[in-house]
C-alpha positions, 0 to 999 in steps of 0.5 A, spaced: 835 948 409 836 942 405 840 942 400 837 938 393 841 932 390 844 933 383 845 926 378 851 926 375 852 929 368 851 922 364 844 920 369 841 927 367 842 925 360 838 920 359 833 924 362 834 930 357 834 926 352 828 923 354 825 930 353 820 930 346 823 937 344 831 934 345 830 929 338 835 925 341 836 918 343 839 917 350 846 914 349 846 920 344 845 925 350 850 920 354 855 921 349 855 929 349 854 930 356 860 925 357 865 929 352 862 935 355 866 933 362 871 931 358 873 935 352 878 931 347 875 924 348 876 919 343 871 914 342 875 908 346 874 911 352 867 913 350 865 906 348 868 903 355 865 909 359 859 907 356 859 900 356 858 900 348 861 898 341 865 903 338 862 903 331 855 904 337 859 912 339 861 913 331 854 913 329 852 916 334 857 921 334 856 922 326 849 924 329 851 930 334 855 933 329 850 933 324 845 937 329 852 941 330 852 939 337 859 936 337 866 937 332 871 931 331 878 934 331 884 930 328 889 929 334 895 931 332 900 926 335 896 920 332 892 922 325 888 915 325 885 918 332 879 923 332 877 928 338 871 929 340 869 936 342 862 939 344 860 946 340 858 952 342 850 950 341 851 943 344 854 946 351 847 951 350 843 945 350 846 942 356 845 948 359 838 949 357 835 942 358 839 943 366 840 950 367 842 949 374 849 945 372 
């Protein structure tokens, strides 16, 4: 019996976003998958993890918020920071795109 290897969530995001029905860019999907694995991330750590600039994260997150897939939550300790969390719709999308995960 062989086991099927699985891709890390960040890599799966690129495959998922390539689906024409997803209506998202690969970058947006990567951000969604990253935040799903690490709820409460702010733009800086996301930008570092994906090797992109913070304003790029902000624009992608704007789109994900408009799609109802991410929420922005102001940090309790540092009001300048905004933390991102995946909505129920975002989690559902990730499950639908990769049911075995």
